[in-house]
Residue, then its C-alpha position, 0 to 999 in steps of 0.5 A: m125476862e132474862f137474867t142478862t136483860v134485869l143486868f143491863y137495865i141495871f147497869a143502864a139506870i147507874l150509868v145514866i144516873s152517874a154520868l147526872r151526875v158528872i154535871t152537878a156534882p159540886n166538888p169537881v174531885q167528887a164529878a171525876l168520881f162518878l165519872v168513874l163509877s160511869f166508865f166501870n158501869a159502861a165496862a159491865i154493859w161491854m161485858l153483858l155484850q161478850a166484849e171482853f176487849l173493850a170492856i177491859l180497854l176501857v176500865l185500863v186506858y179510860v179508869g186506870a190512866v186519865m181519871v187519875l191522871f184528872l183527879f191528880v190535876v184536879m187535887m193539884l189546881d185550886i179552883n175556885i169552884d164560886v167562879l166557875r159556878r157563877d154564870f152556870k144557869r145563864f147558860v144552862p139553855i143553850a147547853t140543853i139545846i146543844g145536848a139535845i142536838m148531840v144526842i140525837e144525832a148520835a141515836l141516829i147514827l147508830w140507829h142507821g149503822y148498828a145494823g151496819i156495823a154489826a153485821p161483818v163483826q157478826a159473819a167474820a165470827a161466826a166463819s171463824d173462830w176467833s176471838n172479839t179481840r181480833v174481829i174488831g181488829k180486823i173490822m177496824y183495819t179495813d172496812y174502818i180505816f179511812a175514820f179510823e185514820v180521821a179519829g187518829l187525826v183529830l186526835l192529833v189535832a186535839i193535842i198540838a192545840a191543848l200543848a198551844l194553848t197551856l204554853r207559858h214562858g215564865k218570866d225566870s225562864k231563858r228562851q231564844v227568840i230567833g225573831d229577836q235574833l234576826r232583828v238586832r242590828a250590829s250595833e247592838r251587838v257589841r258596845v263600847v264603854k271608855m273609861a280611865a285606867e286605873v293606876e295602882a297607888p304607891p304604898t304609905e307610911d301606914t300600909a308599910a310593913p309591919g317589920n319596918a316599923g322599928a327598924g331604926q330604933t336602938n337599945 
């Protein structure tokens, strides 16, 4: 057995164990850290497959940006763990079935599609002295451009849905409601209030100037 094969089994075992700990860890911060460990081991497997660009991209994007954001959000929110895990056991059977179906579908896709994906990459790499980054870019934007555009559209829909679900209007914040402005009537725009006119009262003796108080006195 070659040394790279031994490394592959080690990284794969750590990846599987850390992925299981992501969903079984009692603390969200621990789950996020186990997810970081999973990403690092996946990047190591990419390195063994001589896909350096994908390995660096996985570390920079997911570990360096996404997971840092996850950790900030988890640590800033006051999450009640007991409430989250109260109905955990009730959803384990259906979650297991759905997870098994997803694993089987992914395995079938990879089993039948690996040869079709690997062959163009290997052929392009053998035909020229290109790096794997250039070969992946060429294959992605030529043979798999439709799938790439569909993935971008799905991500765009996910971003819009996340914004729509998390948008909240506070009671103290002022915002413009176009529907209320269009439904307003003329009588609601201006209100005429009748009140008596205010007349300034004449000054009294108590409010006279202090200099006039001793004007009539003589020595």
